[in-house]
ZAVONU-170907 format. One record per residue: x negated, y negated, z negated of N, C-alpha, C in turn; residue in one letter. Coordinates in nm, 2 decimals, padded with zeros to 4 digits. Atoms other than C-alpha are relative to their C-alpha. Layout:
BEGIN
VEXZA     nX     nY     nZ    caX    caY    caZ     cX     cY     cZ resn
VEXZA      X      Y      Z      X      Y      Z      X      Y      Z    A
...
This chain:
BEGIN
VEXZA     nX     nY     nZ    caX    caY    caZ     cX     cY     cZ resn
VEXZA  00.02 -00.12  00.08 -08.03 -03.81  07.72 -00.11 -00.02 -00.09    X
VEXZA  00.11  00.03  00.10 -08.23 -03.83  07.40 -00.10  00.11  00.02    X
VEXZA  00.11 -00.09 -00.01 -08.57 -03.67  07.39  00.02  00.13 -00.10    X
VEXZA -00.02 -00.12  00.08 -08.57 -03.31  07.25 -00.08 -00.02 -00.13    X
VEXZA  00.07  00.00  00.13 -08.68 -03.26  06.89 -00.13  00.07  00.01    X
VEXZA  00.13 -00.06  00.00 -09.05 -03.17  06.86  00.01  00.15 -00.03    X
VEXZA -00.01 -00.14  00.01 -09.09 -02.80  06.91 -00.04  00.05 -00.15    X
VEXZA  00.05 -00.05  00.12 -09.29 -02.77  06.59  00.10 -00.03 -00.12    X
VEXZA -00.09  00.04  00.11 -09.00 -02.92  06.39  00.15  00.06  00.02    X
VEXZA -00.12 -00.05 -00.01 -08.71 -02.74  06.53  00.04  00.09 -00.10    X
VEXZA -00.05 -00.08  00.12 -08.50 -02.59  06.25 -00.05 -00.04 -00.13    X
VEXZA  00.06  00.05  00.13 -08.69 -02.78  05.99  00.10 -00.11 -00.04    X
VEXZA -00.09  00.11  00.06 -08.52 -03.03  05.76 -00.05 -00.14  00.03    X
VEXZA  00.03  00.14 -00.02 -08.51 -03.41  05.78 -00.13 -00.05 -00.05    X
VEXZA  00.13  00.05  00.07 -08.80 -03.46  05.53 -00.11  00.03  00.09    X
VEXZA  00.12 -00.03 -00.08 -09.03 -03.28  05.77 -00.01 -00.09  00.12    X
VEXZA -00.01  00.09 -00.11 -08.92 -03.50  06.06 -00.06 -00.13 -00.05    X
VEXZA  00.05  00.13  00.04 -08.98 -03.81  05.85 -00.15  00.00 -00.02    X
VEXZA  00.14 -00.01  00.01 -09.33 -03.69  05.77 -00.07  00.00  00.14    X
VEXZA  00.06  00.00 -00.13 -09.39 -03.61  06.13  00.00 -00.14  00.05    X
VEXZA  00.01  00.14 -00.05 -09.30 -03.97  06.22 -00.10 -00.08 -00.06    X
VEXZA  00.10  00.07  00.06 -09.53 -04.11  05.96 -00.13  00.04  00.05    X
VEXZA  00.12 -00.04 -00.04 -09.81 -03.89  06.07 -00.03 -00.05  00.14    X
VEXZA  00.02  00.05 -00.13 -09.76 -03.98  06.43 -00.04 -00.14  00.01    X
VEXZA  00.04  00.14 -00.01 -09.76 -04.35  06.36 -00.14 -00.03 -00.07    X
VEXZA  00.13  00.01  00.06 -10.06 -04.31  06.14 -00.12  00.03  00.10    X
VEXZA  00.09 -00.05 -00.10 -10.24 -04.13  06.42 -00.02 -00.11  00.11    X
VEXZA  00.00  00.10 -00.10 -10.15 -04.41  06.67 -00.08 -00.11 -00.06    X
VEXZA  00.08  00.11  00.07 -10.29 -04.67  06.42 -00.16  00.03  00.01    X
VEXZA  00.14 -00.03  00.00 -10.62 -04.48  06.41 -00.06  00.01  00.14    X
VEXZA  00.06  00.00 -00.15 -10.64 -04.44  06.80  00.00 -00.13  00.06    X
VEXZA -00.02  00.12 -00.08 -10.52 -04.77  06.92  00.01 -00.13 -00.09    X
VEXZA -00.03  00.12  00.09 -10.49 -05.00  06.61  00.15 -00.02 -00.02    X
VEXZA -00.14  00.03  00.04 -10.17 -05.15  06.46  00.05 -00.11  00.08    X
VEXZA -00.04  00.11 -00.07 -10.15 -05.46  06.68  00.09  00.04  00.13    X
VEXZA -00.10 -00.03 -00.11 -09.85 -05.44  06.91  00.06  00.13  00.00    X
VEXZA -00.06 -00.15  00.01 -09.76 -05.09  06.80  00.15 -00.03 -00.03    X
VEXZA -00.15  00.02  00.01 -09.38 -05.08  06.87  00.07  00.13 -00.04    X
VEXZA -00.08 -00.11  00.03 -09.11 -04.84  06.76  00.01  00.10  00.11    X
VEXZA -00.02 -00.09 -00.11 -09.07 -04.72  07.11 -00.13  00.08  00.02    X
VEXZA  00.14 -00.08  00.00 -09.45 -04.62  07.12  00.00  00.12 -00.09    X
VEXZA -00.01 -00.10  00.10 -09.40 -04.42  06.80  00.09  00.10  00.05    X
VEXZA -00.11 -00.10 -00.03 -09.07 -04.26  06.91 -00.05  00.09  00.12    X
VEXZA  00.05 -00.09 -00.12 -09.23 -04.15  07.25 -00.10  00.10 -00.04    X
VEXZA  00.12 -00.08  00.04 -09.54 -04.02  07.09  00.06  00.13 -00.09    X
VEXZA -00.06 -00.09  00.10 -09.32 -03.83  06.83  00.10  00.10  00.08    X
VEXZA -00.10 -00.08 -00.07 -09.08 -03.71  07.10  00.15  00.00 -00.07    X
VEXZA -00.14  00.01  00.06 -08.76 -03.85  06.94  00.06 -00.13  00.07    X
VEXZA -00.07  00.13 -00.05 -08.51 -04.11  07.05 -00.04 -00.12 -00.09    X
VEXZA  00.04  00.10  00.07 -08.60 -04.46  06.95  00.08 -00.03 -00.13    X
VEXZA -00.08  00.03  00.11 -08.30 -04.50  06.72 -00.01  00.10 -00.12    X
VEXZA  00.01 -00.11  00.11 -08.39 -04.18  06.53 -00.08 -00.05 -00.12    X
VEXZA  00.08  00.06  00.10 -08.65 -04.37  06.34  00.07 -00.06 -00.11    X
VEXZA -00.07  00.09  00.09 -08.40 -04.58  06.17  00.09  00.09 -00.08    X
VEXZA -00.07 -00.08  00.09 -08.23 -04.27  06.02 -00.08  00.05 -00.12    X
VEXZA  00.10 -00.05  00.10 -08.54 -04.21  05.81 -00.07 -00.12 -00.07    X
VEXZA  00.07  00.12  00.06 -08.68 -04.57  05.74  00.10 -00.11  00.00    X
VEXZA -00.08  00.12  00.01 -08.53 -04.90  05.64  00.00 -00.08  00.12    X
VEXZA  00.03  00.08 -00.11 -08.68 -05.07  05.93 -00.13  00.03  00.05    X
VEXZA  00.14 -00.02 -00.07 -09.00 -05.09  06.15 -00.11 -00.03 -00.11    X
VEXZA  00.11  00.03  00.09 -09.19 -05.25  05.86 -00.02  00.12 -00.10    X
VEXZA  00.00 -00.11  00.09 -09.10 -04.96  05.63 -00.08  00.12  00.05    X
VEXZA  00.07 -00.09 -00.07 -09.23 -04.71  05.89 -00.15 -00.03  00.01    X
VEXZA  00.14  00.04 -00.02 -09.55 -04.90  05.96 -00.08  00.00 -00.13    X
VEXZA  00.06  00.00  00.13 -09.63 -04.95  05.59 -00.03  00.15 -00.04    X
VEXZA  00.03 -00.15  00.03 -09.59 -04.57  05.53 -00.12  00.06  00.07    X
VEXZA  00.09 -00.06 -00.08 -09.80 -04.49  05.82 -00.14 -00.06 -00.03    X
VEXZA  00.12  00.07  00.04 -10.07 -04.75  05.71 -00.06  00.07 -00.13    X
VEXZA  00.03 -00.06  00.13 -10.07 -04.59  05.36 -00.07  00.14  00.04    X
VEXZA  00.05 -00.14 -00.03 -10.12 -04.24  05.52 -00.14 -00.01  00.08    X
VEXZA  00.12  00.01 -00.08 -10.39 -04.36  05.76 -00.13 -00.04 -00.10    X
VEXZA  00.10  00.05  00.10 -10.59 -04.55  05.48 -00.05  00.13 -00.09    X
VEXZA  00.03 -00.12  00.09 -10.57 -04.23  05.26 -00.08  00.10  00.08    X
VEXZA  00.07 -00.11 -00.08 -10.69 -04.00  05.54 -00.15 -00.06  00.02    X
VEXZA  00.13  00.05 -00.03 -10.99 -04.23  05.61 -00.08  00.00 -00.13    X
VEXZA  00.07  00.00  00.13 -11.08 -04.26  05.24 -00.03  00.14 -00.03    X
VEXZA  00.03 -00.13  00.03 -11.05 -03.89  05.19 -00.12  00.06  00.08    X
VEXZA  00.11 -00.05 -00.09 -11.30 -03.83  05.49 -00.12 -00.07 -00.03    X
VEXZA  00.12  00.08  00.03 -11.54 -04.08  05.34 -00.11  00.09 -00.07    X
VEXZA  00.10 -00.09  00.07 -11.87 -03.91  05.21 -00.02 -00.05 -00.14    X
VEXZA  00.00  00.04  00.14 -11.85 -04.12  04.90 -00.15 -00.03 -00.04    X
VEXZA  00.13  00.03  00.05 -12.18 -04.12  04.70 -00.06  00.13 -00.06    X
VEXZA  00.06 -00.11  00.04 -12.43 -03.86  04.59  00.01  00.02 -00.15    X
VEXZA  00.00 -00.03  00.14 -12.44 -03.69  04.25 -00.12 -00.08 -00.07    X
VEXZA  00.11  00.06  00.07 -12.65 -03.88  03.99 -00.11  00.11 -00.03    X
VEXZA  00.11 -00.09  00.02 -13.00 -03.72  03.95 -00.04  00.07  00.12    X
VEXZA  00.05 -00.06 -00.13 -13.02 -03.60  04.31 -00.05 -00.10  00.09    X
VEXZA  00.06  00.09 -00.09 -13.22 -03.76  04.58 -00.08 -00.10 -00.07    X
VEXZA  00.05  00.12  00.06 -13.34 -04.10  04.51  00.10 -00.10 -00.01    X
VEXZA -00.11  00.09  00.02 -13.14 -04.39  04.38  00.00 -00.10  00.12    X
VEXZA  00.00  00.09 -00.11 -13.25 -04.61  04.67  00.06  00.06  00.12    X
VEXZA -00.06 -00.07 -00.11 -13.16 -04.35  04.92  00.15  00.03 -00.01    X
VEXZA -00.14 -00.02  00.02 -12.83 -04.28  04.76  00.08 -00.14  00.02    X
VEXZA -00.06  00.13 -00.02 -12.75 -04.65  04.75  00.02 -00.04  00.15    X
VEXZA -00.01  00.02 -00.15 -12.84 -04.68  05.12  00.12  00.07  00.07    X
VEXZA -00.12 -00.09 -00.06 -12.60 -04.39  05.21  00.13 -00.07 -00.04    X
VEXZA -00.12  00.06  00.05 -12.33 -04.54  05.00  00.04 -00.12  00.08    X
VEXZA -00.03  00.13 -00.09 -12.35 -04.88  05.18  00.03  00.03  00.14    X
VEXZA -00.01 -00.04 -00.15 -12.38 -04.72  05.53  00.15  00.07  00.01    X
VEXZA -00.13 -00.07 -00.01 -12.07 -04.50  05.45  00.11 -00.09 -00.03    X
VEXZA -00.10  00.10  00.03 -11.88 -04.79  05.29  00.04 -00.10  00.13    X
VEXZA -00.03  00.08 -00.11 -11.93 -05.01  05.59  00.07  00.08  00.12    X
VEXZA -00.07 -00.08 -00.11 -11.84 -04.72  05.84  00.15  00.03 -00.03    X
VEXZA -00.14 -00.02  00.04 -11.52 -04.66  05.64  00.08 -00.12  00.02    X
VEXZA -00.07  00.13 -00.01 -11.43 -05.02  05.64  00.02 -00.04  00.15    X
VEXZA -00.02  00.03 -00.14 -11.49 -05.05  06.01  00.12  00.08  00.06    X
VEXZA -00.11 -00.08 -00.04 -11.23 -04.78  06.06  00.13 -00.06 -00.06    X
VEXZA -00.12  00.04  00.06 -10.98 -04.93  05.81  00.04 -00.15  00.03    X
VEXZA -00.04  00.14 -00.02 -11.00 -05.30  05.87  00.08 -00.04  00.12    X
VEXZA -00.08  00.04 -00.12 -10.87 -05.32  06.22  00.15  00.03 -00.03    X
VEXZA -00.15 -00.03  00.02 -10.54 -05.16  06.10  00.06 -00.12 -00.08    X
VEXZA -00.04  00.11  00.07 -10.49 -05.45  05.86  00.00 -00.13  00.08    X
VEXZA  00.02  00.12 -00.09 -10.62 -05.72  06.10  00.13  00.00  00.10    X
VEXZA -00.11 -00.01 -00.10 -10.36 -05.60  06.35  00.13 -00.03 -00.05    X
VEXZA -00.14  00.02  00.07 -10.08 -05.65  06.11  00.01 -00.14 -00.06    X
VEXZA -00.01  00.13  00.06 -10.16 -06.01  06.01  00.12 -00.08  00.04    X
VEXZA -00.13  00.07 -00.06 -09.86 -06.13  06.23  00.12  00.07 -00.06    X
VEXZA -00.11 -00.06  00.05 -09.64 -05.88  06.04 -00.01  00.00 -00.15    X
VEXZA  00.02  00.00  00.14 -09.65 -05.98  05.67  00.08  00.09 -00.07    X
VEXZA -00.09 -00.09  00.07 -09.36 -05.77  05.58 -00.06  00.13 -00.02    X
VEXZA  00.08 -00.14  00.01 -09.57 -05.45  05.65 -00.10 -00.01 -00.11    X
VEXZA  00.10  00.01  00.10 -09.85 -05.58  05.43  00.06 -00.01 -00.13    X
VEXZA -00.07  00.01  00.13 -09.61 -05.68  05.16  00.05  00.14 -00.06    X
VEXZA -00.05 -00.14  00.04 -09.46 -05.33  05.15 -00.12  00.10 -00.03    X
VEXZA  00.12 -00.08  00.02 -09.80 -05.17  05.17 -00.06 -00.03 -00.14    X
VEXZA  00.04  00.05  00.13 -09.91 -05.38  04.87  00.08  00.06 -00.10    X
VEXZA -00.09 -00.06  00.11 -09.61 -05.26  04.67 -00.03  00.14 -00.01    X
VEXZA  00.02 -00.15  00.00 -09.67 -04.90  04.76 -00.11  00.05 -00.07    X
VEXZA  00.12 -00.04  00.07 -10.02 -04.89  04.62  00.00 -00.05 -00.13    X
VEXZA -00.01  00.04  00.13 -09.92 -05.05  04.30 -00.01 -00.15 -00.03    X
VEXZA  00.02  00.15  00.02 -09.94 -05.43  04.35 -00.15 -00.04 -00.03    X
VEXZA  00.12  00.05  00.02 -10.22 -05.65  04.24 -00.10  00.09 -00.08    X
VEXZA  00.10 -00.08  00.08 -10.37 -05.41  03.98 -00.07  00.11  00.09    X
VEXZA  00.07 -00.09 -00.09 -10.45 -05.17  04.27 -00.12 -00.05  00.07    X
VEXZA  00.12  00.06 -00.06 -10.69 -05.41  04.41 -00.11 -00.05 -00.10    X
VEXZA  00.09  00.03  00.10 -10.88 -05.46  04.09 -00.12  00.08  00.02    X
VEXZA  00.12 -00.08 -00.02 -11.24 -05.34  04.07  00.01  00.14 -00.06    X
VEXZA -00.02 -00.13  00.06 -11.13 -05.04  03.86  00.10  00.09  00.05    X
VEXZA -00.12 -00.07 -00.06 -10.84 -04.92  04.08 -00.05  00.12  00.06    X
VEXZA  00.02 -00.12 -00.09 -10.84 -04.56  04.20  00.05 -00.02  00.13    X
VEXZA -00.04  00.02 -00.14 -10.82 -04.53  04.57  00.14  00.05  00.03    X
VEXZA -00.13 -00.06 -00.04 -10.50 -04.34  04.56  00.12 -00.09 -00.05    X
VEXZA -00.10  00.11  00.04 -10.31 -04.64  04.39  00.07  00.06 -00.13    X
VEXZA -00.06 -00.05  00.13 -10.23 -04.43  04.07 -00.01 -00.11 -00.10    X
VEXZA  00.01  00.10  00.10 -10.17 -04.63  03.76 -00.11  00.00 -00.09    X
VEXZA  00.12  00.00  00.10 -10.46 -04.51  03.55 -00.12 -00.04  00.08    X
VEXZA  00.13  00.04 -00.06 -10.79 -04.66  03.63 -00.11  00.01 -00.10    X
VEXZA  00.11 -00.01  00.09 -10.99 -04.56  03.33 -00.13  00.07  00.05    X
VEXZA  00.12 -00.06 -00.04 -11.35 -04.47  03.38 -00.03  00.14 -00.05    X
VEXZA  00.02 -00.13  00.06 -11.44 -04.10  03.36 -00.13  00.00 -00.07    X
VEXZA  00.13 -00.02  00.07 -11.71 -03.97  03.13 -00.10  00.05  00.10    X
VEXZA  00.10 -00.05 -00.10 -11.88 -03.79  03.42  00.02 -00.07  00.13    X
VEXZA  00.00  00.07 -00.11 -11.94 -03.89  03.77  00.12  00.06  00.10    X
VEXZA -00.10 -00.04 -00.09 -11.59 -03.80  03.91  00.05 -00.09  00.10    X
VEXZA -00.03  00.10 -00.10 -11.54 -03.98  04.23  00.11  00.04  00.09    X
VEXZA -00.11 -00.03 -00.08 -11.24 -03.80  04.37  00.11 -00.11 -00.01    X
VEXZA -00.12  00.09  00.01 -10.96 -04.04  04.47 -00.02 -00.13 -00.06    X
VEXZA  00.03  00.13  00.06 -11.14 -04.35  04.35 -00.06 -00.10  00.10    X
VEXZA  00.04  00.10 -00.10 -11.21 -04.67  04.53 -00.15 -00.03 -00.01    X
VEXZA  00.15  00.02 -00.01 -11.57 -04.78  04.63 -00.05 -00.07 -00.13    X
VEXZA  00.07  00.06  00.13 -11.64 -05.01  04.32  00.01  00.09 -00.12    X
VEXZA -00.01 -00.10  00.11 -11.52 -04.74  04.08 -00.10  00.11  00.02    X
VEXZA  00.10 -00.10 -00.04 -11.73 -04.48  04.26 -00.15 -00.04 -00.03    X
VEXZA  00.15  00.05  00.03 -12.05 -04.69  04.25 -00.02 -00.03 -00.14    X
VEXZA  00.02  00.02  00.15 -11.99 -04.80  03.89 -00.04  00.13 -00.06    X
VEXZA  00.01 -00.13  00.07 -11.95 -04.44  03.78 -00.15  00.06  00.04    X
VEXZA  00.14 -00.06 -00.05 -12.27 -04.33  03.98 -00.12 -00.09 -00.08    X
VEXZA  00.11  00.07  00.07 -12.49 -04.62  03.84  00.00  00.02 -00.15    X
VEXZA  00.00 -00.04  00.15 -12.38 -04.55  03.48 -00.05  00.14 -00.02    X
VEXZA  00.06 -00.14  00.01 -12.46 -04.18  03.53 -00.15  00.00  00.02    X
VEXZA  00.14  00.01 -00.03 -12.80 -04.28  03.67 -00.07 -00.07 -00.12    X
VEXZA  00.06  00.05  00.12 -12.86 -04.49  03.36 -00.01  00.11 -00.11    X
VEXZA  00.01 -00.10  00.09 -12.79 -04.19  03.15 -00.12  00.10  00.03    X
VEXZA  00.12 -00.09 -00.05 -13.04 -03.99  03.37 -00.13 -00.07 -00.03    X
VEXZA  00.13  00.07  00.02 -13.30 -04.26  03.30 -00.06 -00.06  00.13    X
VEXZA  00.06  00.03 -00.13 -13.34 -04.34  03.67  00.05 -00.15  00.04    X
VEXZA -00.04  00.13 -00.01 -13.16 -04.68  03.63 -00.03 -00.07 -00.14    X
VEXZA  00.03  00.08  00.14 -13.28 -04.94  03.35  00.13  00.00 -00.07    X
VEXZA -00.12  00.01  00.08 -13.04 -04.91  03.07  00.05 -00.14 -00.03    X
VEXZA -00.04  00.14  00.03 -13.03 -05.29  03.04  00.05 -00.06  00.14    X
VEXZA -00.05  00.06 -00.12 -12.93 -05.33  03.41  00.14 -00.04  00.00    X
VEXZA -00.14  00.05 -00.02 -12.62 -05.52  03.49  00.08  00.07  00.10    X
VEXZA -00.06 -00.08 -00.10 -12.42 -05.25  03.66  00.12 -00.08  00.06    X
VEXZA -00.12  00.07 -00.07 -12.11 -05.48  03.72 -00.05 -00.09  00.11    X
VEXZA  00.05  00.09 -00.10 -12.33 -05.73  03.90 -00.05  00.08  00.12    X
VEXZA  00.04 -00.07 -00.11 -12.49 -05.46  04.11  00.11  00.05  00.08    X
VEXZA -00.12 -00.04 -00.07 -12.15 -05.33  04.20  00.06 -00.11  00.09    X
VEXZA -00.05  00.12 -00.09 -12.03 -05.67  04.31 -00.08 -00.04  00.11    X
VEXZA  00.08  00.02 -00.11 -12.33 -05.72  04.52  00.02  00.09  00.11    X
VEXZA -00.01 -00.10 -00.12 -12.31 -05.40  04.71  00.14  00.00  00.06    X
VEXZA -00.12  00.01 -00.06 -11.94 -05.41  04.76  00.02 -00.13  00.07    X
VEXZA  00.00  00.13 -00.08 -11.96 -05.77  04.87 -00.08  00.01  00.12    X
VEXZA  00.07 -00.01 -00.14 -12.21 -05.68  05.13  00.07  00.09  00.09    X
VEXZA -00.08 -00.09 -00.08 -11.99 -05.40  05.26  00.11 -00.08  00.06    X
VEXZA -00.10  00.08 -00.06 -11.70 -05.63  05.30 -00.05 -00.12  00.07    X
VEXZA  00.05  00.12 -00.07 -11.90 -05.94  05.40 -00.06  00.03  00.13    X
VEXZA  00.07 -00.03 -00.13 -12.08 -05.76  05.68  00.10  00.06  00.10    X
VEXZA -00.09 -00.06 -00.08 -11.78 -05.59  05.82  00.12 -00.08  00.04    X
VEXZA -00.12  00.07 -00.03 -11.47 -05.81  05.78 -00.01 -00.11  00.09    X
VEXZA  00.01  00.10 -00.10 -11.59 -06.11  05.97 -00.01  00.05  00.14    X
VEXZA  00.02 -00.05 -00.13 -11.70 -05.90  06.26  00.14  00.05  00.05    X
VEXZA -00.13 -00.06 -00.04 -11.36 -05.72  06.27  00.10 -00.12  00.04    X
VEXZA -00.10  00.11 -00.01 -11.15 -06.05  06.23 -00.03 -00.09  00.12    X
VEXZA  00.03  00.10 -00.10 -11.34 -06.25  06.48 -00.06  00.06  00.14    X
VEXZA  00.06 -00.07 -00.12 -11.43 -05.99  06.75  00.13  00.02  00.09    X
VEXZA -00.11 -00.02 -00.09 -11.21 -05.93  07.06  00.05  00.15 -00.04    X
VEXZA -00.07 -00.13  00.02 -10.95 -05.64  07.02 -00.09  00.11  00.06    X
VEXZA  00.07 -00.11 -00.06 -11.12 -05.31  07.09 -00.16  00.00  00.00    X
VEXZA  00.14  00.02  00.01 -11.47 -05.45  07.04 -00.07  00.10 -00.10    X
VEXZA  00.07 -00.09  00.10 -11.72 -05.21  06.88 -00.06 -00.09 -00.12    X
VEXZA  00.06  00.08  00.12 -11.81 -05.34  06.53 -00.12  00.07 -00.05    X
VEXZA  00.13 -00.06  00.04 -12.18 -05.26  06.44 -00.06 -00.09 -00.10    X
VEXZA  00.07  00.07  00.09 -12.32 -05.38  06.11 -00.16 -00.01  00.04    X
VEXZA  00.14  00.01 -00.04 -12.69 -05.49  06.13 -00.08  00.13 -00.03    X
VEXZA  00.07 -00.12  00.03 -12.92 -05.19  06.16 -00.11 -00.02 -00.11    X
VEXZA  00.10  00.01  00.11 -13.14 -05.13  05.85  00.04 -00.09 -00.12    X
VEXZA -00.05  00.09  00.11 -12.93 -05.37  05.63  00.01  00.08 -00.13    X
VEXZA -00.03 -00.08  00.13 -12.83 -05.09  05.39 -00.13  00.03 -00.08    X
VEXZA  00.13 -00.03  00.07 -13.19 -04.99  05.31 -00.06 -00.13 -00.07    X
VEXZA  00.05  00.12  00.05 -13.29 -05.35  05.27  00.07 -00.05 -00.13    X
VEXZA -00.08  00.04  00.12 -13.01 -05.42  05.02 -00.02  00.09 -00.11    X
VEXZA  00.03 -00.09  00.11 -13.07 -05.11  04.83 -00.13 -00.03 -00.06    X
VEXZA  00.13  00.02  00.05 -13.44 -05.18  04.79  00.00 -00.14 -00.07    X
VEXZA  00.00  00.13  00.06 -13.37 -05.55  04.70  00.06  00.00 -00.14    X
VEXZA -00.08 -00.02  00.13 -13.12 -05.45  04.42 -00.08  00.07 -00.09    X
VEXZA  00.09 -00.07  00.09 -13.36 -05.21  04.28 -00.12 -00.08 -00.05    X
VEXZA  00.12  00.08  00.04 -13.66 -05.44  04.29  00.03 -00.14 -00.06    X
VEXZA -00.03  00.14  00.04 -13.49 -05.77  04.22 -00.07 -00.09  00.08    X
VEXZA  00.05  00.11 -00.07 -13.60 -06.10  04.36 -00.10 -00.08 -00.07    X
VEXZA  00.09  00.08  00.08 -13.80 -06.25  04.09 -00.14  00.04  00.02    X
VEXZA  00.14 -00.04 -00.01 -14.18 -06.26  04.12 -00.04  00.10 -00.11    X
VEXZA  00.04 -00.09  00.10 -14.35 -05.98  03.93 -00.09 -00.07 -00.11    X
VEXZA  00.06  00.07  00.11 -14.47 -06.09  03.59 -00.15  00.03  00.00    X
VEXZA  00.14 -00.01  00.02 -14.85 -06.14  03.56 -00.05 -00.03 -00.14    X
VEXZA  00.05  00.04  00.14 -15.04 -06.15  03.23 -00.02 -00.14 -00.01    X
VEXZA  00.02  00.14  00.03 -15.03 -06.50  03.09  00.09 -00.09  00.09    X
VEXZA -00.07  00.09 -00.10 -14.78 -06.63  03.36  00.11 -00.08 -00.07    X
VEXZA -00.11  00.07  00.08 -14.52 -06.72  03.09  00.13  00.02  00.06    X
VEXZA -00.13 -00.03 -00.05 -14.23 -06.57  03.29  00.07  00.10 -00.11    X
VEXZA -00.08 -00.09  00.09 -13.96 -06.41  03.07  00.11  00.07  00.07    X
């Protein structure tokens, strides 16, 4: 006998059941990761028969890709982002951005790592978010086609590089970042740190291990970016 339809969905249309299945799979990805997540696991959690999933999705890869998209969107939406230009201190805002970025990636990266043996899911996810252009530095976080930079610091639904770029340019207009500063290089350095400190730990740790970036790193990176690493120029030193 097939499991009963979830009580919350009785009498609702098939589109609602499809969304329920996606939401259930996304929640399981967040709770236990994507590695080894089977159709049977999702069906039991959603309280539907195993075969019911194939009434709403092409195959397992289709369902997992949809769930991955939902999960990543939920994590990104809950991210603290970055402070408004002109508030706090630039060093403090950069520190919080780096800490938030690493915390967000710690939540998202295991979902992708668990699907490395299922390239079909990753290929479908890649197509869902817009293909290669969605992974460029200017791409919005929601995968929409437009990636133009806003005039103000509008960080809603934007990826980390675009958020940081908009913030630093706004701080340049505020006079709190040197107008000659190479914003693109600063963005590359900060985002590189976020990925470089998290991804190796996720990929080379045992499943279920807690991933913890080095304490205090965010502050050191923020201070170093603002101060630079060249020796301070002294009168008559000949430094340019």
